[in-house]
C-alpha distance (Angstrom), angle and dihedral (degrees) to the residues before:
residue distance angle dihedral
M1 . . .
T2 3.78 . .
N3 3.79 97.0 .
D4 3.78 140.7 12.6
L5 3.80 97.0 -97.5
F6 3.76 111.1 101.5
D7 3.76 146.5 135.7
A8 3.78 111.5 -113.0
P9 3.80 129.6 -162.9
A10 3.77 103.8 -81.6
A11 3.78 95.1 -141.2
G12 3.76 91.7 65.8
G13 3.77 99.9 -106.7
A14 3.79 120.8 140.0
V15 3.78 118.5 -95.9
A16 3.79 109.1 -95.1
A17 3.78 108.2 -105.9
S18 3.74 140.3 162.6
G19 3.77 120.2 -124.5
Y20 3.78 130.5 26.9
Q21 3.78 122.9 -10.2
P22 3.82 122.2 -178.4
L23 3.77 115.7 -110.2
A24 3.82 90.6 -114.7
A25 3.82 90.4 57.7
R26 3.81 93.4 46.4
L27 3.78 91.2 49.2
R28 3.82 97.4 47.9
P29 3.84 106.2 138.2
Q30 3.79 116.8 -113.4
T31 3.81 97.9 -167.7
L32 3.78 137.2 34.2
A33 3.81 88.1 -112.0
D34 3.83 88.9 68.3
Y35 3.80 95.1 39.1
A36 3.80 115.3 109.6
G37 3.79 124.5 -140.5
Q38 3.82 133.6 -14.9
G39 3.79 93.9 103.9
H40 3.82 88.8 154.9
L41 3.82 87.4 66.6
L42 3.80 103.4 28.6
G43 3.79 103.2 37.0
P44 3.81 120.1 115.6
G45 3.77 111.8 -66.7
K46 3.81 95.8 11.2
P47 3.84 113.4 138.2
L48 3.81 95.4 -120.3
R49 3.80 92.2 48.0
Q50 3.79 90.4 49.3
A51 3.80 91.7 49.6
I52 3.81 91.5 51.7
D53 3.80 95.6 43.6
S54 3.82 92.5 47.5
R55 3.81 92.0 46.0
Q56 3.80 88.8 -127.4
L57 3.78 100.0 129.2
H58 3.80 124.0 -178.3
S59 3.79 131.5 -169.3
M60 3.77 111.1 -79.8
I61 3.79 146.2 168.5
F62 3.81 120.8 -133.8
W63 3.81 108.2 -152.4
G64 3.78 119.0 -173.5
P65 3.81 147.4 106.6
P66 3.82 122.7 -70.1
G67 3.79 120.4 -73.8
V68 3.81 99.4 21.4
G69 3.81 96.4 114.1
K70 3.82 106.7 -94.6
T71 3.81 94.8 142.7
T72 3.80 92.9 40.2
L73 3.80 92.3 51.4
A74 3.80 90.6 51.2
R75 3.82 90.3 51.3
I76 3.79 92.6 48.3
A77 3.82 91.5 48.5
A78 3.80 90.8 51.6
G79 3.80 90.5 47.4
H80 3.81 92.7 52.9
A81 3.81 89.6 50.9
N82 3.83 92.0 46.7
A83 3.80 87.2 -125.9
H84 3.77 129.6 150.3
F85 3.80 111.5 -103.9
I86 3.80 118.9 -142.6
Q87 3.79 117.9 -179.5
L88 3.79 129.3 -160.1
S89 3.77 129.5 -179.9
A90 3.79 112.4 -142.2
V91 3.80 88.8 -151.1
L92 3.81 93.0 65.9
S93 3.79 104.8 21.0
G94 3.77 132.9 85.7
V95 3.79 138.6 176.6
K96 3.83 90.0 -68.1
E97 3.81 92.1 59.8
I98 3.79 90.9 44.2
R99 3.81 90.5 54.8
E100 3.80 91.3 48.8
A101 3.80 90.3 51.5
I102 3.81 91.7 48.8
A103 3.82 91.1 49.1
R104 3.80 89.9 52.7
A105 3.81 91.1 47.9
Q106 3.80 90.5 51.2
R107 3.81 89.8 55.7
Y108 3.79 90.0 51.1
K109 3.81 90.3 48.4
A110 3.80 89.3 55.2
E111 3.81 86.1 57.5
A112 3.83 89.7 52.0
R113 3.82 92.4 -110.1
D114 3.78 125.1 132.5
T115 3.79 120.8 -128.2
V116 3.78 126.8 -148.1
L117 3.80 109.3 -154.3
F118 3.78 107.4 -160.4
V119 3.80 119.3 -165.9
D120 3.80 116.2 -167.8
E121 3.82 116.9 -150.4
V122 3.78 89.5 7.6
H123 3.82 90.7 174.0
R124 3.81 87.8 75.3
F125 3.80 92.0 66.9
N126 3.79 114.0 95.8
K127 3.80 123.0 -129.7
S128 3.80 96.0 -90.2
Q129 3.80 91.4 49.8
Q130 3.81 91.0 49.2
D131 3.80 90.6 47.5
A132 3.81 89.9 54.8
F133 3.82 89.5 71.6
L134 3.78 97.6 51.3
P135 3.83 103.3 84.7
Y136 3.78 91.7 47.5
V137 3.79 93.6 47.4
E138 3.80 89.6 50.9
D139 3.82 96.3 48.2
G140 3.81 93.7 45.0
T141 3.79 97.3 -113.2
V142 3.82 88.2 130.4
I143 3.76 138.6 15.5
F144 3.77 99.7 -135.6
I145 3.81 120.5 -143.2
G146 3.79 118.7 176.7
A147 3.80 127.8 -173.1
T148 3.77 123.2 -154.2
T149 3.78 139.9 165.6
E150 3.82 90.3 -157.9
N151 3.78 130.8 78.4
P152 3.83 105.5 -86.4
S153 3.80 90.6 -149.0
F154 3.79 89.0 67.9
E155 3.79 102.5 30.9
L156 3.82 105.9 39.0
N157 3.76 126.1 62.4
S158 3.78 118.8 -111.6
A159 3.81 94.3 -115.7
L160 3.80 92.1 60.3
L161 3.80 93.0 41.6
S162 3.79 91.3 52.8
R163 3.81 89.9 57.8
A164 3.80 97.9 47.3
R165 3.78 134.4 55.5
V166 3.80 115.8 -128.1
Y167 3.81 119.1 -133.7
K168 3.80 118.1 -169.9
L169 3.81 112.7 -143.9
R170 3.79 118.0 -157.8
Q171 3.78 130.0 -141.5
L172 3.78 112.3 -96.3
E173 3.78 119.8 -97.4
A174 3.80 119.3 -119.4
G175 3.81 91.6 -108.1
E176 3.79 91.8 52.2
L177 3.80 90.4 49.8
E178 3.79 91.0 50.6
G179 3.81 88.4 55.5
V180 3.81 89.3 52.5
L181 3.80 89.8 49.5
V182 3.80 92.4 51.3
R183 3.81 88.3 55.9
G184 3.79 88.3 45.9
M185 3.81 91.8 55.4
A186 3.79 89.6 58.2
A187 3.81 91.8 49.8
L188 3.82 98.1 50.1
E189 3.79 115.3 122.6
R190 3.80 90.9 -124.9
A191 3.77 127.7 32.4
V192 3.80 114.6 -106.7
A193 3.78 134.7 171.3
V194 3.78 123.7 -134.8
D195 3.80 131.0 -148.2
D196 3.79 119.8 -121.0
G197 3.78 112.5 -83.1
C198 3.80 96.4 17.4
L199 3.80 95.2 105.9
A200 3.80 89.4 49.9
T201 3.81 89.2 51.4
I202 3.79 91.6 51.7
A203 3.81 90.7 47.5
A204 3.80 91.3 51.6
H205 3.81 93.2 49.7
A206 3.81 93.1 45.5
D207 3.81 87.7 69.9
G208 3.80 96.9 -146.2
D209 3.82 94.7 -45.3
A210 3.84 115.1 123.1
R211 3.81 93.3 -169.0
K212 3.78 90.9 53.5
A213 3.81 91.5 47.1
L214 3.81 92.5 53.5
N215 3.80 91.7 45.4
F216 3.82 89.3 53.5
L217 3.79 90.6 48.5
E218 3.79 93.2 49.9
L219 3.79 92.3 48.4
A220 3.80 91.5 47.0
A221 3.79 90.2 50.8
D222 3.81 90.6 51.8
L223 3.82 91.0 50.6
A224 3.81 96.6 41.2
D225 3.79 112.7 123.0
A226 3.79 115.5 -138.5
G227 3.79 90.0 3.0
R228 3.84 95.7 -67.9
I229 3.81 131.2 114.3
T230 3.80 108.7 -140.5
D231 3.80 136.9 172.9
E232 3.80 87.4 -95.9
T233 3.79 90.3 55.6
L234 3.79 90.8 51.6
R235 3.81 92.9 49.0
E236 3.78 87.6 59.9
V237 3.81 93.3 45.9
L238 3.80 98.5 42.5
Q239 3.78 100.0 50.6
A240 3.80 103.2 127.4
S241 3.78 130.6 66.0
L242 3.77 106.6 -86.2
R243 3.77 103.1 -171.9
R244 3.78 113.3 120.6
F245 3.80 116.1 -113.9
D246 3.79 122.8 161.0
K247 3.80 109.1 -165.3
G248 3.78 92.7 -152.8
G249 3.78 106.0 22.7
D250 3.76 142.0 78.6
L251 3.79 95.7 -76.0
F252 3.80 90.7 57.1
Y253 3.79 92.6 53.4
D254 3.81 92.3 41.0
Q255 3.79 90.2 57.2
I256 3.80 96.8 46.8
S257 3.80 86.8 47.0
A258 3.81 90.1 53.0
L259 3.82 90.8 49.2
H260 3.80 92.2 49.9
K261 3.80 93.1 47.0
A262 3.81 92.4 47.8
V263 3.83 89.4 54.3
R264 3.81 91.2 46.4
G265 3.79 89.6 48.1
S266 3.84 92.4 52.8
S267 3.81 94.7 -116.3
P268 3.82 107.0 138.4
D269 3.79 92.9 175.1
A270 3.80 95.2 54.5
A271 3.80 90.2 42.8
L272 3.81 90.5 55.1
Y273 3.79 90.6 48.0
W274 3.81 93.1 55.4
F275 3.80 91.0 42.9
C276 3.80 90.3 55.1
R277 3.83 91.6 43.9
M278 3.79 89.9 56.8
L279 3.79 93.7 46.4
D280 3.80 90.1 47.3
G281 3.77 89.7 53.9
G282 3.79 93.0 53.1
C283 3.80 101.7 -98.8
D284 3.82 114.9 162.1
P285 3.84 106.8 -106.8
L286 3.81 89.2 -143.0
Y287 3.80 89.7 62.5
I288 3.80 90.0 53.6
A289 3.82 90.6 46.0
R290 3.80 90.0 54.5
R291 3.80 91.1 50.3
V292 3.81 90.7 48.9
V293 3.81 88.7 57.1
R294 3.79 87.7 53.7
M295 3.81 90.4 51.3
A296 3.80 90.6 51.8
S297 3.80 91.8 56.8
E298 3.80 99.0 35.7
D299 3.79 102.2 43.1
I300 3.81 107.0 20.8
G301 3.79 103.0 27.2
N302 3.80 115.6 148.7
A303 3.79 92.9 -12.0
D304 3.82 83.8 85.5
P305 3.84 114.8 0.0
R306 3.81 89.5 -176.2
A307 3.79 87.8 75.5
L308 3.80 91.8 69.5
T309 3.80 91.7 47.4
L310 3.80 91.9 50.4
A311 3.83 92.0 47.0
L312 3.81 91.4 51.7
E313 3.79 91.4 47.5
A314 3.82 91.0 50.8
W315 3.80 89.4 52.1
Q316 3.80 89.4 51.1
V317 3.81 92.4 49.3
Q318 3.81 89.9 52.9
E319 3.82 91.1 49.9
R320 3.82 93.8 47.2
L321 3.79 103.1 37.5
G322 3.80 106.0 19.4
S323 3.80 120.9 -162.1
P324 3.00 134.8 30.4
E325 3.83 98.0 3.3
G326 3.79 93.3 49.4
E327 3.78 93.8 49.2
L328 3.80 90.5 51.7
A329 3.81 90.3 51.4
I330 3.82 90.2 50.9
A331 3.81 89.1 49.3
Q332 3.82 89.2 51.9
A333 3.80 90.5 52.0
I334 3.81 92.0 47.3
V335 3.80 92.3 52.1
Y336 3.83 91.4 47.2
L337 3.80 92.2 49.9
A338 3.79 92.0 48.0
C339 3.81 91.0 52.4
A340 3.83 97.0 40.9
A341 3.80 125.9 100.4
K342 3.79 109.6 -88.0
S343 3.78 130.6 -130.0
N344 3.78 132.0 156.8
A345 3.82 91.5 -178.3
V346 3.82 94.4 113.2
Y347 3.81 91.8 45.7
T348 3.81 91.3 49.7
A349 3.81 92.4 45.0
Y350 3.80 92.2 49.9
N351 3.81 92.3 51.6
A352 3.80 92.0 46.9
A353 3.81 92.1 50.1
R354 3.81 91.0 49.1
T355 3.80 90.0 51.4
D356 3.82 90.9 53.0
V357 3.79 91.4 48.8
E358 3.79 91.8 50.0
Q359 3.80 94.9 46.2
A360 3.82 105.2 32.5
G361 3.79 99.2 63.9
T362 3.81 125.4 -136.0
E363 3.79 106.5 -32.9
E364 3.81 118.2 -162.8
V365 3.79 118.0 -111.4
P366 3.84 106.3 -114.9
L367 3.81 112.5 -108.0
H368 3.81 94.8 -117.7
L369 3.83 90.2 57.4
R370 3.79 97.2 47.8
N371 3.76 124.4 108.6
A372 3.83 115.0 -106.5
P373 3.82 110.2 -171.6
T374 3.83 95.4 145.4
A375 3.78 136.4 53.7
L376 3.80 90.7 -118.2
M377 3.78 91.7 57.0
K378 3.80 91.6 47.5
S379 3.82 89.7 50.5
M380 3.80 87.1 55.7
D381 3.84 89.5 55.1
H382 3.81 95.2 -108.0
G383 3.78 105.1 164.5
A384 3.80 92.8 6.1
G385 3.77 113.0 153.3
Y386 3.78 95.4 9.7
R387 3.81 111.2 155.8
Y388 3.80 114.6 -140.8
A389 3.81 103.5 -136.0
H390 3.81 94.4 -149.6
D391 3.80 89.7 62.5
E392 3.81 93.0 52.6
S393 3.80 129.0 87.6
E394 3.80 111.0 -76.3
G395 3.81 88.2 -0.8
Y396 3.80 91.3 -75.8
A397 3.81 128.6 114.3
A398 3.79 98.4 -145.1
G399 3.80 114.2 -149.2
E400 3.80 94.5 17.6
N401 3.81 119.1 135.5
Y402 3.80 124.2 -144.5
F403 3.80 98.7 178.7
P404 3.79 129.9 86.8
E405 3.79 105.9 -87.3
R406 3.80 95.3 -105.0
L407 3.81 92.0 56.2
R408 3.80 97.7 46.5
D409 3.84 112.7 148.5
Q410 3.81 92.3 13.9
R411 3.82 112.1 152.9
Y412 3.78 129.3 -159.5
Y413 3.79 105.0 155.8
F414 3.80 117.4 73.3
P415 3.82 108.6 171.3
V416 3.79 115.5 -146.5
D417 3.79 125.0 -124.0
R418 3.81 93.1 -107.2
G419 3.79 136.3 93.2
L420 3.78 119.5 -22.2
E421 3.80 90.6 -19.7
Q422 3.78 88.4 71.3
K423 3.82 88.3 68.1
I424 3.81 92.0 41.4
R425 3.78 88.4 53.2
E426 3.78 92.3 51.8
K427 3.80 92.1 49.1
L428 3.79 94.1 49.3
K429 3.79 90.0 48.6
Y430 3.80 89.9 52.7
L431 3.83 92.6 48.5
R432 3.79 92.2 49.3
E433 3.80 90.1 51.7
R434 3.81 87.8 54.3
D435 3.81 89.0 51.1
K436 3.79 90.8 54.3
T437 3.81 93.9 51.1
S438 3.81 96.5 40.4
T439 3.80 117.1 115.0
I440 3.84 88.3 -147.1
R441 3.77 112.4 73.3
R442 3.78 118.8 167.6
Y443 3.85 111.3 -134.6
D444 3.82 93.3 10.7
């Protein structure tokens, strides 16, 4: 084929071809009976299963990690509905290919046949390309099915989302992958035996990805000495790190979210696990160090100000020394933050103050707080009546106001009863009591 626009067998079978085909392509399921996983979508009575069984398909988005059967499920659905299946890849296609696909679907519609237009990696289409589908989805020219590994809420425009139902596909469980591998053994081009436990090892390393599992199996079969897959064979096949980590996608942000929440939840062990997962996947340690600084301010704050200092020092160690010393310093900071007293009082206060600034308009600076470097400014009462706190009892000008007049007595910062903030809370309470009893009250 010269481009990525083609009609595929609706029942889900691979296109007939001469020459080599990967095991995963040869083993692509053609019916739901052979399809592995996704019981939450395809179990009895589930809406997607009912739509497929009744041949009443609607436009939909399949969202899930690689190798869980998004394309296969689209093919099977089209086959059940006896619909033409046209596939596009958003990586290689543009508006021209979309128009060609629509023209083909219009010819099928004239023959009273439905068309399923499947777009792989649909999140890679820009807004104008996504918009090109909309009229033909609305008038029934095509039943649109998109596949994406990214969160549709972020990657697809609202007009397309409103016309399609989103189905979240899950990564395959180890047991489901082992079932796929058993079928794969029977479909290998040459008969091989396998030692006990080897299929389970492949399933574990495939990380929920059926395509990856079958590719491992095929490679292991090719390398198998004396026609047997052994642990030694698998050590040669499974050399690289196989954990999934997308440096710009949902999985990346899910993992940093898990790290942050483990720190916030005072779980040093889980925090270390997610830290190591991210490093294992190739994440830049400096990115993690920057996020750890954020955690120190957002979730520990003044309950333990040492947390911020330690986070900054870990960042500096990573910049100066690199790996592995820097990563160990970041790990030390993560453990400290997870174990430290927690407070989001500063974070909450900061957001509340910003909201007031954004919504309250431009408030005048009170005269007593204004700068007065010139005689003219002094003659206009800039700085007049300002009380120098160091000259007051206990270094505090009781009753003084430092807000614009309209916001007097506004409060944003409410220290928690934990860590150092417990003492800060007690001090602020004492100072406010002095304000109440002071005979000098600005704006009274």
